[in-house]
C-alpha positions as CSV (number, residue, x, y, z in Angstrom):
1,M,0.0,0.0,0.0
2,E,1.6,3.3,-1.1
3,T,1.5,6.3,1.3
4,I,0.5,9.4,-0.6
5,P,2.2,12.7,0.5
6,V,-0.5,15.1,1.6
7,V,0.0,18.8,2.6
8,I,-2.7,20.3,4.8
9,D,-2.8,24.0,5.1
10,R,-4.7,24.8,8.3
11,S,-4.6,28.6,7.6
12,S,-6.4,28.2,4.3
13,P,-10.1,28.9,4.0
14,V,-10.5,25.7,2.0
15,P,-12.1,23.0,4.3
16,L,-9.6,20.4,5.5
17,Y,-11.6,17.5,4.1
18,H,-11.7,19.2,0.6
19,Q,-7.9,19.7,0.7
20,L,-7.4,16.1,1.5
21,A,-9.9,14.9,-1.1
22,E,-8.4,17.0,-3.9
23,Q,-4.9,15.7,-3.2
24,L,-6.0,12.1,-3.1
25,M,-8.0,12.5,-6.3
26,A,-4.9,14.0,-8.0
27,A,-2.9,10.9,-6.9
28,I,-5.5,8.6,-8.5
29,E,-5.9,10.6,-11.7
30,S,-2.2,10.8,-12.2
31,G,-1.8,7.1,-11.8
32,T,0.2,7.2,-8.6
33,L,-2.6,5.0,-7.2
34,G,-3.9,2.6,-9.8
35,P,-7.1,0.6,-10.2
36,G,-7.4,-2.1,-7.6
37,D,-4.8,-0.6,-5.3
38,A,-5.6,-0.8,-1.6
39,F,-6.3,2.6,0.0
40,E,-4.9,3.7,3.4
41,N,-7.6,3.2,6.0
42,E,-9.3,6.1,7.8
43,L,-7.6,5.7,11.2
44,A,-4.1,5.4,9.7
45,L,-4.7,8.4,7.5
46,A,-6.1,10.5,10.3
47,D,-3.2,9.7,12.6
48,R,-0.6,10.4,9.9
49,L,-2.1,13.8,9.0
50,D,-3.2,14.8,12.5
51,L,-6.8,15.1,11.2
52,S,-10.0,14.0,12.9
53,R,-11.6,10.8,11.7
54,P,-14.8,12.6,10.6
55,T,-12.7,14.9,8.4
56,V,-10.9,11.9,6.7
57,R,-14.2,10.0,6.4
58,R,-15.8,12.9,4.6
59,A,-12.9,13.2,2.2
60,I,-13.0,9.5,1.4
61,A,-16.8,9.6,1.0
62,E,-16.4,12.3,-1.5
63,L,-14.1,10.1,-3.6
64,V,-16.4,7.2,-3.3
65,Q,-19.3,9.4,-4.5
66,R,-17.2,10.5,-7.5
67,G,-16.6,6.8,-8.4
68,L,-12.8,7.0,-7.7
69,L,-12.8,4.7,-4.7
70,V,-14.9,1.6,-4.0
71,R,-15.7,0.3,-0.5
72,R,-16.3,-3.5,-0.2
73,R,-17.1,-5.5,2.9
74,G,-14.2,-7.8,3.8
75,I,-11.9,-6.1,1.3
76,G,-11.7,-2.5,2.4
77,T,-11.4,0.6,0.3
78,T,-9.7,0.3,-3.1
79,V,-9.1,2.5,-6.1
80,A,-11.9,2.0,-8.7
81,S,-11.4,1.1,-12.3
82,P,-11.5,4.0,-14.7
83,M,-15.2,4.7,-15.1
84,V,-17.2,5.6,-18.2
85,H,-19.4,8.6,-17.6
86,R,-22.5,8.9,-19.7
87,R,-23.6,12.5,-20.0
88,D,-27.1,13.7,-20.8
89,E,-26.6,13.2,-24.5
90,L,-27.6,10.5,-26.9
91,T,-24.6,8.3,-27.4
92,S,-23.8,4.6,-27.3
93,L,-21.6,2.9,-24.7
94,F,-19.2,2.1,-27.6
95,E,-18.9,5.8,-28.4
96,D,-18.5,6.7,-24.7
97,M,-15.6,4.3,-24.3
98,E,-13.9,5.5,-27.4
99,R,-14.2,9.1,-26.2
100,R,-12.3,8.1,-23.1
101,G,-9.6,6.4,-25.1
102,Q,-10.6,2.9,-24.1
103,A,-10.7,0.0,-26.6
104,P,-14.3,-1.3,-26.5
105,V,-14.8,-5.0,-27.2
106,T,-18.1,-6.5,-28.1
107,T,-19.0,-10.2,-27.6
108,V,-22.3,-11.2,-29.2
109,L,-24.2,-13.8,-27.2
110,R,-27.4,-13.8,-29.2
111,L,-28.7,-12.4,-32.5
112,E,-32.2,-13.4,-33.5
113,T,-34.6,-11.8,-36.1
114,E,-38.0,-13.3,-35.2
115,V,-38.3,-12.7,-31.4
116,T,-41.5,-11.6,-29.7
117,D,-41.3,-9.6,-26.5
118,A,-44.4,-7.7,-25.2
119,T,-42.4,-5.1,-23.2
120,A,-40.1,-4.3,-26.1
121,A,-42.9,-4.1,-28.6
122,A,-44.9,-1.8,-26.4
123,A,-41.8,0.5,-26.0
124,L,-41.5,0.5,-29.8
125,G,-45.2,1.3,-30.2
126,L,-45.9,-2.1,-31.9
127,P,-48.5,-4.9,-31.2
128,A,-47.2,-7.4,-28.5
129,D,-46.9,-10.2,-31.0
130,T,-44.7,-8.3,-33.5
131,P,-41.5,-10.1,-34.5
132,L,-38.4,-8.1,-33.5
133,V,-34.7,-8.2,-34.0
134,F,-33.1,-9.1,-30.7
135,I,-29.4,-8.6,-29.7
136,E,-27.7,-9.7,-26.5
137,R,-24.0,-8.7,-26.0
138,V,-21.3,-8.1,-23.5
139,R,-19.4,-4.8,-23.9
140,S,-15.9,-4.8,-22.3
141,A,-13.0,-2.4,-21.9
142,G,-10.1,-4.7,-22.7
143,D,-10.5,-7.8,-20.5
144,M,-12.9,-6.1,-18.0
145,P,-16.6,-6.6,-18.8
146,A,-18.6,-3.4,-18.3
147,A,-22.1,-4.1,-19.4
148,V,-24.6,-6.8,-20.5
149,M,-26.8,-5.2,-23.2
150,H,-30.1,-6.2,-24.6
151,N,-31.6,-4.4,-27.6
152,W,-34.7,-4.9,-29.7
153,L,-35.2,-3.3,-33.2
154,P,-38.1,-3.3,-35.6
155,S,-38.0,-6.2,-38.1
156,A,-36.9,-3.8,-40.9
157,F,-33.4,-4.2,-39.5
158,G,-33.3,-7.9,-40.0
159,D,-30.2,-7.7,-42.1
160,L,-28.1,-6.8,-39.1
161,S,-25.2,-9.3,-38.7
162,I,-22.9,-10.3,-35.9
163,A,-20.0,-8.8,-37.8
164,D,-21.9,-5.5,-37.9
165,I,-22.4,-5.5,-34.1
166,E,-18.8,-6.5,-33.3
167,A,-17.3,-3.9,-35.6
168,G,-18.7,-0.8,-33.8
169,S,-21.7,0.8,-32.2
170,L,-25.3,-0.1,-32.9
171,Y,-26.1,3.5,-33.4
172,A,-23.3,3.9,-36.0
173,W,-24.8,1.0,-37.9
174,L,-28.3,2.5,-37.8
175,R,-26.9,5.7,-39.2
176,T,-25.5,3.8,-42.2
177,K,-29.1,2.8,-42.8
178,G,-30.2,6.4,-42.8
179,I,-31.7,6.2,-39.3
180,K,-30.4,8.6,-36.7
181,P,-31.6,8.3,-33.2
182,V,-32.0,11.9,-32.0
183,V,-33.9,11.7,-28.7
184,A,-34.5,9.0,-26.1
185,H,-36.4,8.4,-22.9
186,Q,-34.2,6.7,-20.2
187,V,-35.0,5.1,-16.9
188,I,-31.9,4.6,-14.6
189,G,-31.9,2.3,-11.6
190,A,-30.0,-0.3,-9.6
191,R,-30.5,-3.8,-8.4
192,R,-28.8,-7.1,-7.5
193,P,-27.4,-9.1,-10.4
194,T,-28.7,-12.5,-11.3
195,A,-26.4,-15.5,-11.2
196,R,-25.8,-15.3,-15.0
197,E,-25.1,-11.5,-14.8
198,R,-22.6,-12.1,-12.0
199,K,-20.8,-14.6,-14.2
200,L,-20.8,-12.4,-17.3
201,L,-19.7,-9.3,-15.5
202,K,-17.3,-11.0,-13.0
203,L,-19.2,-9.8,-10.0
204,T,-19.5,-11.2,-6.5
205,A,-22.9,-12.0,-4.9
206,G,-23.1,-8.7,-2.9
207,D,-22.2,-6.4,-5.8
208,P,-24.9,-4.1,-7.2
209,L,-25.7,-3.4,-10.8
210,L,-26.6,-0.1,-12.5
211,T,-29.5,-0.5,-14.9
212,M,-30.8,1.6,-17.8
213,S,-33.7,1.1,-20.1
214,R,-34.0,3.3,-23.2
215,R,-36.4,4.1,-26.0
216,A,-34.7,5.9,-28.8
217,Y,-36.6,7.9,-31.5
218,A,-35.7,9.2,-34.9
219,A,-36.4,12.8,-36.0
220,D,-39.8,11.9,-37.3
221,G,-40.9,10.5,-33.9
222,S,-40.7,6.9,-34.9
223,A,-39.2,4.5,-32.3
224,V,-36.0,2.9,-33.6
225,E,-34.7,0.8,-30.7
226,Y,-35.4,-0.3,-27.2
227,G,-32.6,-1.2,-24.9
228,D,-32.4,-2.8,-21.5
229,H,-28.8,-2.7,-20.1
230,C,-27.0,-3.4,-16.9
231,Y,-23.6,-2.2,-15.9
232,R,-20.8,-3.0,-13.4
233,F,-21.1,-0.6,-10.5
234,D,-17.4,0.2,-10.7
235,Q,-17.2,0.6,-14.5
236,Y,-20.0,3.0,-15.2
237,A,-21.7,6.2,-14.1
238,F,-24.4,8.5,-15.4
239,E,-23.7,12.2,-15.4
240,V,-26.7,14.5,-15.8
241,T,-27.0,18.2,-15.8
242,V,-30.2,19.6,-14.4
243,H,-31.7,23.1,-14.7
244,E,-34.1,25.2,-12.7
245,R,-37.5,25.4,-14.3
């Protein structure tokens, strides 16, 4: 466990917890502390810097909230893997990863062109028994799985191939067909993973999942895809800007 040099200026108007959090964050972002590295515990850090435990606890909590540290029972606090932040814009996970300089890898688990699913059909504004194109895939950053993704498309896109999916983003492929998703309705949540999701995403039984369902629409208002995705809690975050009415 590496001890990070920290300088606390008690004459500064900047709160002590914030000074500590900023210096620890700089150590993580510079790579001094890498993904998976054990993090100095609260008591040791408080003693070393002559700070109160509540001050240190607040600084660490801020880094946990930002997704830079992960607390796990029985393991302690460790540096999180680099996270993908999805902002409030209509992009695909593939595009988000590329924007961060990661190398997205897609593993297709299923591709079927005559699937019926009442929930997906309703989301696309179609009768419940309408045949749909269904895709199940795992999206990874290198060797680390980040998401299990399920998408349903209208049957007009039945020429979609595994090679198309593995080559890039689904939205990029849709754009080659003259279809550009321009607006979407998303629902974001969290839950426990199923046994299969734990295996696919390399999670332990107590780890949570981030979830997101999305209905995407073209400029003419027609629904072009419905997605139901789940993400590793330490590999993904949603970043949303809100405004006063």
